[in-house]
ZAMAR-170718 format. One line per 10 residues: their letters; for each residue y, x, z of C-alpha. Coordinates in steps of 0.05 Angstrom, whole numbers. Layout:
N
a> Y/X/Z  ...
//
This chain:
251
mreatpdppa> 1786/1805/1732  1792/1819/1806  1734/1784/1841  1740/1739/1901  1727/1772/1968  1666/1752/2010  1671/1689/2052  1714/1699/2114  1684/1693/2184  1685/1626/2220
dalrlcdlav> 1744/1645/2264  1790/1662/2206  1849/1617/2190  1872/1594/2122  1945/1587/2102  1936/1512/2097  1914/1510/2170  1984/1530/2193  2009/1461/2175  1970/1436/2236
pelcrramar> 2017/1445/2296  1965/1467/2346  1934/1518/2299  2002/1546/2281  2022/1552/2355  1957/1587/2369  1968/1636/2312  2039/1650/2336  2016/1662/2407  1970/1719/2384
hlevepeldr> 2032/1762/2381  2040/1756/2456  1980/1803/2461  2025/1860/2436  2094/1833/2455  2081/1793/2520  2154/1770/2529  2167/1749/2457  2199/1680/2454  2174/1623/2410
rgqaaylinr> 2225/1637/2355  2205/1709/2355  2132/1689/2351  2147/1645/2290  2184/1701/2255  2130/1753/2272  2075/1707/2245  2109/1695/2178  2133/1767/2172  2064/1797/2183
lanlicgela> 2028/1746/2140  2078/1751/2083  2074/1827/2082  1998/1825/2083  1992/1773/2028  2050/1793/1984  2026/1865/1983  1959/1840/1956  1993/1794/1905  2035/1853/1880
rldlagcdps> 1973/1897/1874  1937/1843/1833  1996/1829/1788  2011/1902/1774  1937/1915/1761  1938/1864/1704  1908/1806/1742  1937/1736/1750  1939/1711/1822  1983/1651/1806
glepadvawr> 1925/1602/1813  1915/1615/1887  1922/1556/1934  1936/1556/2009  1863/1540/2022  1841/1602/1983  1876/1652/2028  1846/1667/2096  1860/1720/2148  1839/1742/2217
nerreyeedg> 1873/1789/2266  1850/1828/2327  1885/1869/2379  1877/1944/2371  1909/2006/2402  1929/2075/2379  1955/2135/2418  2026/2159/2409  2057/2213/2453  2001/2205/2503
elvaylhhdl> 2010/2129/2510  1968/2072/2481  2006/2026/2435  1978/1957/2420  1982/1924/2352  1949/1867/2313  1902/1889/2257  1896/1839/2200  1840/1827/2151  1851/1785/2088
wlaraapagt> 1804/1744/2045  1817/1711/1977  1769/1656/1959  1791/1651/1886  1783/1707/1835  1845/1732/1799  1831/1730/1723  1856/1784/1676  1924/1770/1647  1998/1771/1662
asdhalaaal> 2027/1711/1698  2097/1688/1680  2154/1697/1729  2155/1621/1735  2080/1616/1752  2085/1670/1806  2148/1639/1836  2112/1571/1839  2051/1605/1871  2094/1636/1926
rrlfepavag> 2126/1569/1943  2058/1534/1943  2022/1587/1984  2073/1594/2040  2098/1523/2045  2047/1502/2099  2060/1565/2140  2136/1560/2136  2134/1486/2154  2088/1497/2213
aaqagplspa> 2125/1557/2241  2193/1524/2231  2171/1466/2274  2134/1507/2326  2189/1559/2334  2234/1524/2323  2265/1569/2271  2300/1547/2207  2256/1545/2145  2310/1584/2107
alwrlvsdav> 2303/1642/2157  2228/1642/2148  2231/1639/2072  2276/1700/2074  2220/1738/2108  2174/1718/2050  2225/1743/2000  2231/1809/2037  2156/1816/2035  2153/1804/1960
aagylnvgka> 2204/1858/1948  2170/1907/1995  2101/1893/1967  2123/1907/1895  2164/1968/1913  2108/1999/1954  2055/1988/1901  2103/2009/1846  2120/2075/1882  2046/2090/1893
egraayamrr> 2031/2080/1819  2094/2114/1792  2121/2048/1767  2175/2033/1817  2228/2013/1765  2182/1962/1732  2158/1936/1799  2229/1924/1824  2247/1888/1760  2185/1845/1765
staildragp> 2197/1824/1837  2270/1810/1824  2253/1766/1765  2201/1727/1806  2249/1714/1863  2306/1696/1817  2261/1646/1782  2240/1617/1850  2312/1601/1868  2339/1589/1939
plsnpqlrfv> 2317/1601/1992  2270/1653/1963  2325/1684/1920  2374/1715/1969  2434/1757/1948  2429/1798/2012  2361/1823/1991  2367/1882/1943  2341/1949/1923  2382/2012/1931
rleasaeetr> 2371/2085/1911  2396/2133/1964  2405/2208/1958  2417/2267/2004  2440/2334/1978  2407/2401/1991  2464/2419/2037  2453/2356/2078  2378/2367/2085  2388/2442/2099
tgravadwfr> 2322/2455/2063  2349/2479/1996  2327/2415/1961  2358/2347/1950  2319/2283/1964  2325/2214/1934  2285/2149/1938  2288/2074/1927  2290/2026/1987  2290/1952/1998
lrggccrwyt> 2348/1925/2039  2324/1862/2073  2355/1793/2064  2324/1767/2129  2308/1787/2201  2239/1790/2234  2271/1782/2303  2241/1847/2328  2308/1858/2364  2292/1799/2410
aptggycgtc> 2230/1833/2438  2239/1873/2503  2214/1936/2469  2247/1921/2402  2310/1937/2363  2338/1929/2293  2296/1952/2234  2331/2005/2193  2335/1957/2133  2351/1894/2173
vlrkdredwi> 2403/1847/2145  2437/1846/2213  2453/1921/2209  2521/1939/2181  2502/2012/2175  2434/2006/2143  2447/2052/2083  2475/2105/2130  2415/2095/2177  2365/2104/2120
raamirlaas> 2400/2166/2093  2400/2197/2163  2325/2182/2168  2314/2214/2100  2350/2277/2122  2310/2281/2187  2244/2272/2149  2262/2324/2097  2280/2374/2152  2214/2362/2188
d> 2170/2375/2126
//
């Protein structure tokens, strides 16, 4: 069993709080601390994207560790963020650091695909509804961000544990069971390779990647652009392969 985390601080928000318009708008506006010119639709997408990646990563860790997180309710999941900075190329870059609390323990056991799909819908329904209204941004667009986060969470944990193939099958089964809008044909996993000649290092490289089915709207920020795996990119496989080659050459 994975125990519940300690009680969150008084200024933490729960997922169920985002159904309250004022609390949702306040949570969205926190992203102006790092992207001051981000519009309301961008704020809505940033909020759901960051929360979904934080929470779905933890759900994947629990599930792949043999614990059952399917009993979690929106009131059980709390988070807090704060503005922090790091130095890159002599400049300070601001970002929001997130902390997560789970009020309910995850018992030992393997949840069914159906139970985890139902948990995803239940957990994110208040946040999606609140952000869709406050953005405004379509609920379908926000649910696609949740799906992307599920796939990324499982792939990242699976890679770290040497179980990428199983993790990808598990996340795909969960999202397929959930149905639209969580199941999205544009979201998929792909294995990309680059030859030894292409890397110019004498060794070939290969890895699995998640190609997104949604868009976090980073491209709408003044300092933003398109993510390498964004659904709006037509060249995303080529972009990722080029990044693989550059990384291999720099090692």
